[in-house]
Phi, psi and omega in degrees: 000141177294154184300319181294326181288325180294320181296313184298324182281354181294327184295323180286317183297325180292343173270359177278153170286170179296323179293319190288329175297316179295318179294321170300320181296316176296318180298314183295322178294323176294323173309308181304317183293323179294322180290319183300309191294317179294321178294323181301310188293325176298319181289320176298318170302312175304317176300321180296318186274330184233074180296149183233154182264357182293153183287142178278161179272131177248142180250154179295145181302326183292317178299323178295318177303310179297320180292322179290325173300326186281332175262019171060032177272082188290333179289320177289325178297314180296320177304307183293327173293316171303329183282346180105008181286145180296125182285344175261025171304140185243164171261187184296347180255011183077010186278134179255166179303323178296314170316312187292321180298318179296332176283320183275000184054051181250085186296312184305311183299315182304309180302318179301310185295325178289323175305323176271013175092025178296138186280113186290347180249023177298145181243139175270189185294340177257023177056030173280132174262163173314323179298316181297321181291315184294321185284330185279328176277354178072033179272084185304313185301321183291325178299312183295320178290324177290319183289321172303326180271008172099021179296138184279114180293338181250025171300139181243135185268182183289348172269001176089011187258142170262160179318313185289335182287339185248016184263126178254349180272132191294316186293314179293327177294316172304323183286317177294313178294326175293321178290322174304315185288326183292326178281353179081029182282122178253167179291334174298313185288327174296315182295319187291316183293316180297321183273356184299322174295325175291317178300321183288322178295322174301309180296318180298322181284331176296319179293320182292325177294318184291337174270004177082027182273182190273113179274003181237023179297150189244143171277197186285347179260359177085008181272141182260169173312326183291319176300319181291314186297324181291315180298326185262357180074023179285088193290325180291327181283322173303313173304311180301311178300321177283334176291333179274006175062042172292160175284138179271340179266009178296148194235139175272195185295336174264014181067017173282135172265163181307322185294326172301311179300317178299320183286321179299318182263008171074036179254087189299319182298318176298318179298318179287325171302318176295314175301319173307325178266015176098010172299138179267121179274000173264005182294140183238139179277186181298339171272011186060032185258135176266159177312321178295331181293322186261005179270121190272342182272117190298322186286318172299317178299321178295315177297327178291326173300313179307316180296325192282327175294313180296319182300314182295311177304319178305309178297327181291315178300318179297316175301312181298316178298322177292327179290322175302313179302316181288326168302319178290332176292321180291318184295325174298315185296315180300311178301324177298317180292320175296321179293326183296305187303321184286323181299316178299323174297319173306308188295319174303315179299320178289331181290316180290334174291319182291320173302318174298313179299324182292324177289325172303313183294323176294323177291320177304306182299325185285316186254358182057032174255126179296123173271002189257358184301319184254006179268125180291137184260337188234168184296320183300317177299324178298314185294318182292322181294315176298321182294326183268000191288337185288333188280348186279134180293117177304334184277349178280119180298142186296338179252024176296348180295334184260137186268147181284146177292165181297139181091352178232140177279164186301319185296315178295319179301313181305317177292322176298318183291320175300316176305315177298323178293328183289323174295320183294320184283000000 
């Protein structure tokens, strides 16, 4: 199929169950093999009719083994195994021929590979074993044969799943659980085994931290330990990294933040912990997708929306709090200025009173006249003077109590006295 056709078909495929998807995949694989065989026959006919002296293309034996196993050519596989080809040869995804047999439900090929020493617990790049593949496909007879040959019932893949976790076929699941019970597998052992990878990762990071190493180092995909722990739901590892103050907004090559990984793989506890430590639920990856956009679990998506609302409300309250504190600071400053202004006014009044007293004393010393004759000395005198001030004739000069010397009239003497007072002041 063309790439555009595959993309258009994804909407339909996403609605299919796991079993329906596997059935569709097997059907597509058979179609591919038919097309390949037809083209191979045409090529052989062409070579017979038009022989060429050009060198042919040769493939590595391990590649030929995988290809022969994929198209169910048991004779070719046997020939290659007898030739000494490694039965555990892998492709770029770490998939072995035994994995392929378990997917294609090819019991005869599987037995042949195991007969030549194929590892029943081989892991691909996602840590899937052949038993994982047979269990998820519901191939009961293959599951029984693998278990009889020593397949690990507690093998954990990269998603933290054991074979029984991903088995949807009831008969196959009963077989696996029955074998687990026969071997004395307890829930405690299951939990310990499932957590073993997390515990090992935690120990490794603690060792790196003790040496002062970088806890935010990135792999070839730009993922940090926090990305990996969030994607796998390693809560203890996430707690340790956050206690070491690693960044929660670090991005990988696709601009995914750890909160994207936690949302995508449905690890709610990890997601809530990241949000509590400042992770942004509005962060977008290179496709402009937020954590809510890539979360397939409807319940977790609803919780993300709640957390986002709480996060925005908290930011709003913090912003309002900053504005209130700033306003209080301004009011305090204003009150301080007002207090200073009142204090300055009081000091100014006192200064004026002191200056007036100094002028009166100077006048007394200059003219030998008491300036206190008309100055009230007691509180009662002050009140009496204020009550009688309205009765004083405004045309009477304030210094008229002093008489002019002989030969000078009172008016000219008064002007001279005022001039002297001006010079003194």
